[in-house]
DRENSE-245517 format. One record per atom (N, C-alpha, C, O): residue in one letter; x, z, y. Coordinates in steps of 0.05 Angstrom, whole numbers, plus 5000, padded with zeros to 4 digits. Layout:
! residues N
AXZY...
//
This chain:
! residues 464
M595638617437M596938397428M600738587417M601638817420Q601438417409Q603938537391Q606238387407Q606138137410V608238557418V610638407440V612938557429V612838787421I614738437429I617638517413I619538447440I619838237452E620738747443E621738717465E625638697463E626838897456L626838517468L629938547469L632038607488L632238467508Q633438787485Q635638827503Q637638627502Q638638527481A638438567531A640938327535A643438497514A643738737512T644638297503T646838377488T649738287507T651738427503K649738077525K651038047548K649938017573K647537957574V651438037596V650238077626V652737897640V654737897626Q652937767663Q655237657671Q654137517701Q652037377701S655337557718S655337387743S657337207746S659537257735I657036997759I659136797765I659136687795I657136577803M661236717811M660536597838M663036427844M665436457838E661336227859E663136047876E664836087893E666935957894L664136267911L666436337929L668936447918L671136397927Y668536597898Y670636727876Y671236567851Y670836677830P672136297851P671736197832P672936257802P672136167781N675036437807N677336537785N676736847784N678336967770T675136977794T674537277788T672237297773T670137167776C672937497756C670737607735C669137807752C670637967764L666637837755L665538007768L664938247754L665738277731W663338477768W662338727754W658938677739W656638657749P659838677712P656138607701P654938837708P652538827715E656339097709E654939327702E652939467728E651039617729V654839277750V653839337776V650739127789V648739197802W651538907782W649638687796W649538437776W651338337762L646938367779L646138107765L645637897789L643337867794F647237757802F646237617826F645637287823F647037127810C643637247837C643136987835C643336867868C642036977886Q644436737871Q645036687903Q646136387910Q648036257900C643936297934C644536047949C645336087972C643936227987K647536007980K648536058009K649935848028K651935728020R648835828050R650635558068R650435688095R648335668107E652335828104E652335928133E653635708148E653335738172D654735528142D655235358162D655135058143D655535058119P654534868157P653934618150P657234468145P657334258132A659534588155A661634458149A662834618124A664834538112L661534828118L662334948092L661734898067L659334898064P662834848048P661134848020P659335098011P659935338013Y656734987998Y655635167988Y656735367974Y658635317960H655335717978H656635867961H654235967944H652336077954K654635927920K652635967892K653836197874K656236257870T651136347865T652036527843T650036507828T647736457836R650736537803R648736487777R649436757756R651436887751G647436767749G647537027725G647036867698G645436677694L648936997680L649036947654L648137157636L649337377636I645937107618I644337347597I644337207572I643736967570E644937347554E644737257526E643337497513E643937727519F641137427493F639837607478F640437527446F641837327440D639537677428D640037637396D637937637382D636737857383L636737417366L634437417353L634837447327L633437327310S636837627322S637637577283S636137757280S635037737258T635337997295T633338257284T630238177280T628538337269V629737967289V626337897295V626037757267V627637587258S624037837255S623537637225S621137557230S619837487210E619937547257E616537387263E617737107273E619837057285T616136957266T616836737287T614836797316T612436847319I617336737335I616136727364I614936497374I616136277373K612236537385K610836297397K611336337426K612036137438Y611236487435Y611636557474Y613736787477Y614236987463A614736687502A616936887507A617436867539A617536657552N617637137546N618137187579N621237307578N622037427558L622937257601L625037337608L624137597634L623237537656R624537797628R623638007651R626438137667R628138247653L626638107693L628238237704L627238417731L625138337742F628138607739F627638797757F629138777777F631538787773C627838727808C629338597827C629938897842C628539097845T632338847849T633039207861T635039067891T636539207906G634738777894G636338717924G634938407928G635038227912A633738417951A633338107962A633838097994A632938258010V635037917997V635537868029V635437578030V635437418011G635437508061G634837228064G632437108060G630337238064N632436818053N629436718058N628936728022N629936578005T626437038016T626637097993T624736927977T624636927952S622936747997S620636617987S621536357964S619736247950W624136297962W625436047953W625836217918W626236447911G625435987905G625035977875G628236127861G630336157874I627936207833I630036157821I629136157785I627536307774A630735937774A630335827750A631535997731A633536107739A630736037705A631236127681A632735817663A630935687651R634735747661R635435517649R636835597619R638035807616K636535437600K638435437581K640835377582K641635157584L642435637580L646135607577L646435497545L645935597523T647635247555T648335087530T651035157516T651735007497R652735387522R655035517514R654635747498R654235957510E654735747474E655136097465E656836257465E656236497466N659036167464N661736307470N662936437492N665236527494W660936447511W661836537534W663536907538W663237087521L664436937552L665237247546L664437367577L665337307599D662337577567D661337747595D663937887612D664037947636S666437927588S668738087605S670137887615S671937987629A670237637616A672537487625A670437217644A671337097664A668037157636A668036947644A668036897677A667837097692T668136697687T668536627718T666736337726T665236207711W667236287753W665536057758W666735827748W665435617752I669435817734I671635577729I671535587703I671335377690K671735897688K672935867653K669836067646K668636237659Y669335947622Y667536177604Y668236367597Y666836567594D670936347591D672536617565D674936747583D675936967578G675536597602G677936727625G680336447611G682436417622V679836287591V682036077586V680335807586V681435627598N678235767576N677635507574N675635457591N674235657595S674735217606S674335157632S670535067615S670134987592W668935097631W666134997630W666234697633W668134597646T664534557624T664534287627T664534197654T665733997662A662734387672A662234317701A663034647712A662134837700P664634657732P664734877746P661634977751P659834847761G661435307740G658335407743G656935477726G654835607726G658635377707G656235427684G655435187664G655434977678D654835137641D653534937630D650434997621D649635157604Y649234857633Y646834887629Y644034657630Y644534467645D641834647618D640434447611D638734477635D637034647630P638334377661P636334377670P632734297661P630934317678G632334207636G630134127631G629134357615G627134317602M629934547615M629034787589M629035047613M630535077633G627035207602G626135457622G624135437643G623035217648G623535677656G621935627671G622535787703G624935847706Y621035847722Y622435947750Y620436097756Y618236087744T621136277778T619736357789T620436507821T622836557824Y618836587844Y620036617866Y618436847892Y616837017883N618836847914N617437087928N618037317918N616437437904F620937447925F622137607911F622037897927F623137887948V621238077923V620838317927V621838587917V620738677897V623638727928V624938947917V623339167906V621739277921G623739237882G622939487865G620239317845G618739477833Q619539027841Q618638917828Q618938787810Q620838627815Y617838747784Y618638577753Y618138357767Y616838357788Y619438097754Y619337907744Y619737727723Y621637757709Y618037517719Y617837367692Y617937097696Y616536967711F620437007677F620836767671F619936657649F620536817631A618636457638A617836307623A620636157608A621835967618V621336297579V622936167566V621936057540V623735977526S619836037531S619036057507S621335837488S622835887469D620635617501D623035387497D625235377482D625935277460I626635547503I629435647496I629135847475I631035827459V627536037469V627136237448V626136067418V627036087395V624535927428V623235847400V625835617383V626035577359E627135527400E629835297398E631335497387E631735457364A632235697396A635235917388A633336067357A634436087335Q631236137360Q630736187334Q631135997301Q631736067279G630435807312G630935517292G633535577289G633735647266G636235607302G638235507305G639935787302G639935907281S641135877321S643636027314S642836337328S644536527332K640436347333K639136587340K639936707367K638836897378K642036557375K642536667404K640836497430K640436257432V640136707449V638636627465V640536687489V641436907495E640936387506E643436327525E641536247551E640336037555I641636487566I640236357596I642036397624I643236597632E641836157636E643136157658E641336147684E639635977689L642136437705L640236387728L641136247750L643236337760C639836037762C639835897781C638535897802C636035907800G639735887825G637735817851G636035497850G636935327835T634235457862T633135237857T632935087886T631534887889W634635187909W635335077930W637534997932W639235177930W638334747935W641534637939W642134467959W644434407967D640134387968D641034147991D639434128015D637034208013G640234058035G638934048067G639034288073G639434458055G638734358102G638034588110G640834778119G643234728114Y639834958131Y641735208127Y640535438120Y641435638132D638335508100D637035648088D638535778076D640435638068W638736078069W640336228049W638536498040W636936628053Y639436548008Y638136808005Y640036857975Y641336717960T639137177978T641137227956T639037537944T638237737956I638637457912I637037597902I638737797881I640537677869I638538057873I640438197856I638138307841I636038387852F638638307814F637138457789F638838697778F641338697780Q637438887766Q638539107750Q639938857725Q638838667715P643138987720P644038827703P644338967675P644738817655T644139257673T644539397651T642139607647T640339647663A642239737624A640540017622A641640207635A641040437628G643540177655G644740417667G642340587681G642040827675G640540437700G638440607709G636040617691G633940667703G635840597668G633340627656G632640327629G631940107636A632840377609A632140187591A629439887602A629339657596E627740077621E625639927633E625839827653E623839777668Y628339767657Y629339607687Y631339317672Y631639087680A632239427653A634639297642A633638907635A631638847621P634738787642P634438477632P633538537596P634838617577T630538447600T629038457573T627138197568T625238097580L628638127541L627137887527L623737957514L623538097494M622037877524M619037947515M617937727498M617137517506C618037817473C617137597453C614237647441C613337867435V612737407437V610237497424V610137347406V611037117410P609037427378P610337247353P608037137344P605837227352D608136977330D605536757325D604236857296D604436787273V603137017307V601037237285V598137197286V597237157309P596437197264P594337217269P593037437288P594037657290P590537327301P589537567309P587937787295P586837737273E587738057309E587838327294E585738447307E585638477332I583738547289I581838737305I582438967300I582239077278H583339087327H584739377332H582539567330H583139767317K580039567340K578139817340K575039677333K574239477346V573539777313V571139757307V569240047318V569440277309Y567639977335Y565740117345Y562940187333Y562040007318D561640377336D559440427319D557140187331D556940097354P555540117303P553639927314P551540057332P551240307334T549939867345T546940027362T545239777355T545539557345Q543339957364Q540339877364Q539839807334Q538739597327I540940037311I539740047287I536940117279I535940137257D535840157304D532940167292D531039937305D528639967310S532439697310S530639447319S531839277293S533339327274D529939017304D530538837281D533138707289D534138587270T534638697314T537438607314T539438837319T539238977339I541038867304I543438997298I545638887316I546238647315K546739057333K549338917345K551539107336K551639357337L553538927324L556239027317L558338957334L558738747346W559739187335W561939197363W564839117356W565039107331G566639077365G569739077361G571039007384G570038847400Y573439117387Y575639027398Y578138947391Y579439077375I579238667407I581738517389I583338447418I582538347439D585538537411D587638517438D589438287426D590838317406Y589338077439Y590337797440Y590937607459Y589037507471D593137547463D593637407488D595637197481D597737177495N595037027457N597436867456N596736577467N598436407465G594436517477G593636277490G591836097475G590935887484E591536187457E588936137437E586036247438E585536487441D584236057437D581136147434D580836357412D582536297395V579836507408V579036787385V576936647379V575836487395E575936677354E572936647343E573336907334E575437027335V569837037319V570037347308V567437257289V565537117297R567537357263R564737367252R564837677240R566537837245A562137717221A561737997206A560937867176A560337637169S561038077164S560238057134S558938337133S559738537144Y556438307116Y555338557114Y553038567090Y551938347084H552338747078H550938797055H550539057053H551439247066K548639037031K547539407016K548939406993K549739206980P549239676989P550939716967P549339616942P547039666935G551939416929G551739316903G550638966909G550938796891D550038936925D548638686939D551338446944D553738506948A550438216943A552938036956A552637986983A550437976994A555137936996A555038047022A553837727039A554137497030T552437817066T551737607083T554137577103T555037787112V555237317112V557337247124V556037107148V554936887144T556037217175T555737107191T557036807203T558636737186D556936677219D558036397231D560136467249D559936697257W562036317257W564036427272W562936427300W561136277305Q564136587319Q562036667347Q565236687366Q567036837359D565436517388D567236407402D566836557424D565136737423G568336507447G568136577471G570036817487G569636917508L572936867461L574237107462L576736947477L577336797458H578236887495H579736737504H582336907500H584236857486T581837117514T584837327514T583437627499T584337827508G582037647483G581937847463G579337997481G577737867495G579138227478G577438377490G574938507479G574038337464V573138727478V570638757464V568238517460V567338357477F567838527441F566138307425F563338457414F563438707409T561438347411T559238377395T557938117370T558437877372I557038197356I556438067337I553238167327I552738397320T551537997329T548638077329T547737967300T548037737293I546438177282I545738097255I542638137257I541638277274D541337997238D538738107238D538138067206D539637977189G535138167203G534138107175G534738377159G533738387137T535938537166T536538807146T534238967147T532538977166D534139097126D531739237112D531739597125D533739737122R530239657134R529639957145R530340207125R529540217102D531740357134D532540587119D533640547097D532840617075Q536140377105Q538240337085Q540640287091Q541240187113D542540357073D545940297076D546340077080D544839907070Y548239987094Y549939727099Y552839737101Y553839847121Y554539647082Y556839587096Y557839417110Y556339217112Y560139377124Y559939137142Y563139107146Y564439287136A564438907159A566538917162A567138607178A565938407172L568938607197L569338427215L572538237220L574538367219Q572738007223Q575037817218Q574737587250Q573037467262A577337637253A578237437275A579437217263A580537237241R579436997276R581436817274R582236557304R581236587326T583836387297T585036227318T584635967308T583735967285D585135727317D585935477310D587635517288D587335407266T589635677294T591735647271T591835837254T592535757232H591336047254H591036327233H587936477232H586736537253D587236507215D585836667201D586736957202D588837017191G584937187218G585837397212G584537607190G582237537182E585637837180E584537917159E582538127172E582538237194W580538127143W578038247143W578938577153W580938687144T576938727173T577638957171T576239137148T574439027136P576839377141P576039497120P572739487128P571739407149E571639577105E569439657107E567839857119E568240077111Y565939827138Y564740047154Y561340107148Y559839927140L560740317151L558040447135L556340437161L557440497183F553240357159F551840427180F549040517163F548840487138H547440617176H545240637158H542640597181H542140707202T541040377167T538240307185T536440577190T536540787177S534640527212S532740707216S529940647201S529140457187I528740897210I525840777195I524640547215I523640337207A524740617244A523540407259A520640437256A519640277241T519240587266T516240527260T514940367278T516140367299P512640207276P511740057291P511040207316P510940457313E510540107340E510040227364E507240187373E506339957370V505540377383V502240317391V502440437416V504240597422E500540367430E499640487453E496540577453E494840427444T495940807462T493240867461T492440917488T493841037505D490240827490D488240707512D486440977523D486541187510P485140967546P483641177549P480641147542P479140987554A479741317521A476841277512A474941167538A475441157562N472741097524N470340907547N467740987530N467641137509Q465840877543Q462940927536Q462941157524Q462941137500I462941407532I463341687528I459741787530I458641757551T458541897509T455841977512T456142257498T458342357494L453042387489L453842567477L455042697447L455442927439R455342447437R456042447402R457742217397R458742177375K457942007423K459641817416K462441727429K463241857448A463441587424A465841457443A467241237435A467941227411G467741027452G469540817443G472540837446G473240827469L474140867431L477140807427L477740577426L476340397417T481440517442T482440327441T485040307439T486340457454G486340177426G489140257414G490139917432G488839747443K492339937427K493539607431K496639627412K498239797421A497539487388A500039457374A501639347392A500839137403T504639487402T506139317421T509139207400T509838977401A510139357389A511939317374A512339257346A510839387332V513839127332V513739197297V516639087287V516738847292Y518239147280Y521339107265Y521138987241Y520039087221N522138767242N522838627214N520238647197N520638677173A517638637205A514938697186A512638637200A512938597224S509938617188S507738557202S506338777193S506838907173I503738857215I502238967214I499838967194I498238787199I499439087178I497339047156I494639327153I493039387135E495139407174E493539677184E493139877208E494840027219R490539847211R490640047245R488440197247R486440167234G488740397266G486040597271G486940787287G488940777302F485640927284F485241247301F485241467286F484341487263V486241667300V485841977291V484942117308V485942077330W482642347307W481742477327W481142737314W480742717290D481043007327D481043267326D479943387351D480043277373T478843617346T477743837368T479843997381T479644147400V482043937365V484944107373V486943947378V487143747363S489043987399S491143827394S493243857370S493744067359H494643577364H496543677345H499143457357H498643267371D501843527349D503943437351D504043137340D502943137318K504842887347K505342647335K505942627309K508242647303P504142597291P504942557263P506842407257P507042187270V508942477234V511742297229V511442297200V510542487186G512342017188G512741957168G510041927149G510241817127V507242017158V505542137142V502241877149V501741817173S500841787132S498241627139S496641797151S496742047149P494841627166P492541787176P490942027153P490242257161E490641957136E488742107116E490742457120E489842677127E493542377112E495242567110E496042807134E496943037132S495542657153S495842847185S495143037190S494143117169E494943177204E493943437216E491043367230E489343547232Y490643177237Y488143107249Y485843097230Y486042937211A483943217233A481243277212A479342977206A477942947186N479842787226N478442527226N479942357230N482042397241C479342117221C481141867219C479141607216C476941627205W480241347227W478741117219W480740937219W481940907241T481640777195T483040477194T481440257184T479340247172E483040067191E481739737173E484239637168E486339687181A484039467146A486539377136A485939057141A483738957144G488438927141G488638677146G491638557154G493538707147E492338327166E493438217175E493638217205E492038047213F494738337224F493938387249F496038287273F498138407267A496438127296A498338127320A498838337330A498238557321L500238297351L500738527367L498838517389L499438427411E496638597385E493838637401E492038807405E492338977387M490238867417M488739047429M485939137405M484038987405F485839277393F483539407373F481939597384F482939737401T479539647378T477239857387T475839907357T475839797335H474540127368H473140297349H471140497362H471840667379E468140467349E467040737367E466940897343E466540807320I467341177350I466241457333I464041477342I463241357362S462541657323S460741827325S460342117311S462142247299G457742177316G457542437303G459242667320G460142877309L459442617341L460742837357L458943077370L456543067370E460343277379E458743527385E459243417416E461143297425R456843497430R456443477463R458143747474R458543967465N458743627497N460743777509N463143877497N464144097501T463843727486T466643847467T469243627471T469143387470T470943777476T473843597486T475043547455T475443717437Y475743197455Y476443127435Y479543027439Y480342967462Y481243007417Y483842897420Y483742687400Y482542707379F485342437408F486442247401F488142137397F489642217415R489941907381R491441697376R490641487363R489041497345A492241227375A491640987367A494040967339A496241057344C493840877318C495940847299C495740627282C493740547271V498440527279V498340247265V500540217243V502340377244C500640047225C501140117197C502539877192C501239667197D505739837181D507439547176D507139547147D505839707134N508339367139N508239297110N510739447091N511539377069Y511539697109Y513639747091Y512639967072Y514240027054P510540097074P509540227093P510040387118P510740617113E509840327137E510740617161E509140587180E508740387194W507840847183W506340867204W507840967234W509841097237G505640837256G507440907280G505040967298G503040817296Y505141177314Y502641247324Y503141297354Y505341387361G500941217375G501641327399G501041577407G500441767393D501341557438D501541857455D498041907447D496141757442E498442257449E494842317449E494142387477E495442517493L491442237480L489742267501L487542437489L487742507466S485242517507S483642707505S481142547516S481442387534F478942607506F476242557529F474142867514F474342997493T472442867537T469243107529T467242927527T467142707538T465543027512T463142847505T460743007529T460843237536K459142837537K457042927556K455843117550K456043187527D453643297570D452543477563D449243437574D447843597586Y448843207567Y446143157584Y444542977564Y445842907544I442042877567I441442697550I441042437569I440042417592A442242237553A442942027569A439941767584A440341557594A438041857580A436141737588A433041817587A432341947567W431541787602W429041967601W426841727617W427141557635E424441827601E421441697616E419641847627E417641927615F420241917657F418442127666F418242087694F420241977703E416042157715E415442097739E415042377756E415742397780D413742617738D412942807751D415442987750D416543017728Y416643117775Y418443357771Y416943567771Y418443757773R414843637770R414343937775R414444137752R414144097728L414944367765L415944547743L413544597713L411144637718G414044587698G412544677672G411144377662G409244357646N412244187675N410643907663N412043877637N414143997632V410743717621V411443597594V412743357597V411043187604V415243247594V415442967592V417242907572V418643087564K417542677563K419142527546K421242357552K421142157567V423442487537V426542397549V427142237516V425942297495I429442017521I430141787503I433241947499I434941957517D433442057474D435842057467D437541807457D437241757433E439341627472E441041407467E442441417443E442341247425D444041687444D445041687413D443741687389D444741577369L441341817391L439741827364L437741627364L436541547343G437341537386G434641317382G431941427379G430341287367I431541597386I429141797389I428141897410I429441917431D425341977408D424142027437D424242357431D423842457408V424742487454V425242847455V423142927476V423242817498W421343117470W419443237486W420543487496W421543657481C420543517527C421443707538C419743817563C417943677573R420444057570R418944187588R420444227611R422544337605V420144167648V421744197668V421544497670V419144577671T423544677670T423844907664T424944987691T424245197702R426944777705R427944827733R429044577747R430144377737I428244647777I429244317797I430444507818I429744727827T432944307824T435044357844T435344107864T436643907859R434144167888R434343897902R437143927920R437944137930D438343697923D440343687939D439343677968D437543557979L441343877978L440143918008L440943648023L439443598042F442843478019F443743248034F442642928026F442842708035N441443048005N439542827988N437442847981N437442807957P435142887989P432743027979P431542837956P429942907938A432642577959A431742397935A433142427910A433042267892K434542647909K436842747881K435942947874K435543107892A435343027850A434443287840A436243357815A437143177801H436643597808H438343637779H435643727763H434043867777L435143687739L432743787731L434743927703L436643837689E433144167704E433244317678E431444377663E429644547667L432044147633L430244167613L430044297589L432044317574E427744397582E428344557551E425344417524E422944367525N427244397504N425344277481N423044427484N422744647495I421144257472I418544387464I418644477433I418944287417P418344657426P419044797393P417644657380P415344577385G419344607360G418144467335G418244097336G418443947317E418144037359E418543717366E420243627346E419543507326V423143707353V425343557345V427243807339V428343947356D427343837311D429144147305D431644107313D432544327319I433643897317I436343927326I436643917350I438843957359H434243877368H434143947403H432744237403H432344337425K432344327388K430244647392K432444827408K434844817403D431244967426D432345157447D434345037461D436145167471E434244747463E437644727476E436844577509E434744467514R438444617523R437644497550R439944337565R442344367559W439044167583W441443997596W440343927624W437943927628E442243877642E442143847668E442343527666E443643387651R440343437689R440943157692R440443057724R438643177737E441642887733E440842777760E439242587753E439242447732K437342577777K435742367783K436042247809K436442397828Y436042007811Y436341867841Y433841707851Y433741587872
//
């Protein structure tokens, strides 16, 4: 928020108790209301302050008088008002309770002020700043003589025996920050003071961030403009919710991936449209689709069932999915199709797919072998995304059999479920389970010549 600070050009105190005495403005700025005895008149002290607006080119919308309290006695909870002093030609070197320039009298003793203009505050504590709303006085002065004339008056005058004296720092003698100061807020458009880096540039909703410092009493709206190089700009709707400024976000969607975008931000109030910020650049990421790899199932000697699930896709749809597998582990593929990856094997299917589970049975595997695999999906950019790598090991025995006699040397027929054929084997070894005699581990040997691919191979199998 832009604030214009002005130091006082004239300061004086006038006291009813000494009506013809010019006091010491460089020492005190009094405001006092006192009644020590009902038989005595009130003893009042008032402060006079002037500011010059002639150097201010901006139109002032709000203004506060800031005073620093250096003394407070009596009932300090009572209020003090900052009113419009209606006379401009008073002299700080000569003004008294009776006369404004040492020669000519006030219209009424104690100064000429308008009780309907200005503001007040109360509960004074030494060492604190206090603010008086004087916007109406300042706005009127800026349209006229450029002189802001203020008189400080106590707000308790009638009845009771209460009293108080409040003293303010009158000049810059103790430091300019403590002197009477007119703090003016110009009527200017809201300004975006900072633009932060966008976030979520790898998603389908990108967030643009900015900061606006504005406290002129009006609601602030913001919007964004963005475009690819050479394209027409897209402008968002106005977004409200900023009353006193602060950090804001604007969400944009529909951007293309792996692209440069230029963007700018703008703020406005009901009365002013702010300027667009300079254009800033961000680059959208590749944002590959996301997929989960689930554990393999229905594993046999030469087959296994693979399962994956597409979980996320950004500004796109899924047009292909599948699996990659190999007998050695590989790093996750990046920017390549399954056929181009380091995996020796792959399977894919094309179509239009939702975020859903998909399966595929792979065959022709080696028995007792560990395989590494990943699920993968492709969107219509096209961009491939790969899930985590999992592994499984194929079985090392025949899946089913048909025999009843377990004696050594017997010839039995077993069924290879993977190949769908019968295989004749000879029982070469039987190991019984010590704790479960009905359970046996059989070692079988192919009968040479029966099935070439089983020749000289051995399997173990449990029989219950």
